[in-house]
N, C-alpha and C positions, 0 to 999 in steps of 0.2 A: 238195717242199713248202716246205722252207726257202728255196730259191732264189726261189720264187714270192713268199713273204712279203718277202724282201729287195728284190725288184723292186717290189713294191707300196709298201713304205716309201720307197724311193728316188723313185718317181713321185709319191707324196704330198708328199714334201719339196719336189720341184721345182715342183709345182703351187702349194703354199703360198707359195713364194718368188715365183713369178710373180704370184699374186694380190696379195700384199703390195706388190710393186712397182707393179702396175697401179692399186692403190687409193691408195697414198701419193704417187705422182708428181703427180697433179692437185692434191692438197692442198698440196703443196710449192709448186707454181706459183701457187696462189691466195694463199698466204702471202707469196710474193715480190712478187706484184703488189700486195698489200695494203700493202707497205712504201712504195709510191708514193702512197698516199692521204694527202692533206694534212690532212683533217679527223680529228683525233685520236679523236673520239667514234666516228665511223664505222669508223675503223681498228680500234679496240678491239672493236667489235661483230663485225666480220669475223673478227678473230683468235679471239674467243670461239667463234664458230661453227666455225671450222677446228679449234680445240682439241677441241670437242665431237665433231666428225666423226672426228678422229684417235683419240679415246678409244673410240668405237664400233668403228672399224676394228680397233684393237688388241685389244679384247675379243672381237670375232668371230674374229679370227685365232687368239687364244689358245684359244678354244673349239674351233676346227677342229683345232688342233694337239693338243688334249687336255690342255693344261696350264693351263686356266683354273681359278681357285679355285672352290670350291663355291658361293660367293655370286655368281659372275660372271653367271649368268643373271638373278638378281634385280637386279643392278646395271644390266645392259643394259636390262631392262624398265623399271626406275625412270628411267633416263636418257631412254628413249623417251617415257615419260609426261610427264616434266618438259619435254622439248622440245615435245611437243604442247601442253601447257598454256601454255608461253611463246609459242608461235605464236598461240594463241587470244587471249592478252592483247594481243599486238602488233596483231592484226587489229581488236581492239575499241578501240584507241587508247591503251592503257596503256604 
């Protein structure tokens, strides 16, 4: 039984490392490409979006690892609602 638990924990750790890499690599690429944007306003908008996605990835990974704080769920939901609201404002021209 102990060996099975150790195997499960090891597999879980490897899976989380792989997911973390797979999610963070594209965000890093986008950030690096953003450095080539000459328009500072557009660049800042892109970096804000990347930072927001990075925060969501970090929160989700912390949740999956089991080390998220108790308010982590509320924070993720709140960020999701904020992002939805921001998108609606952008579409309406604000």
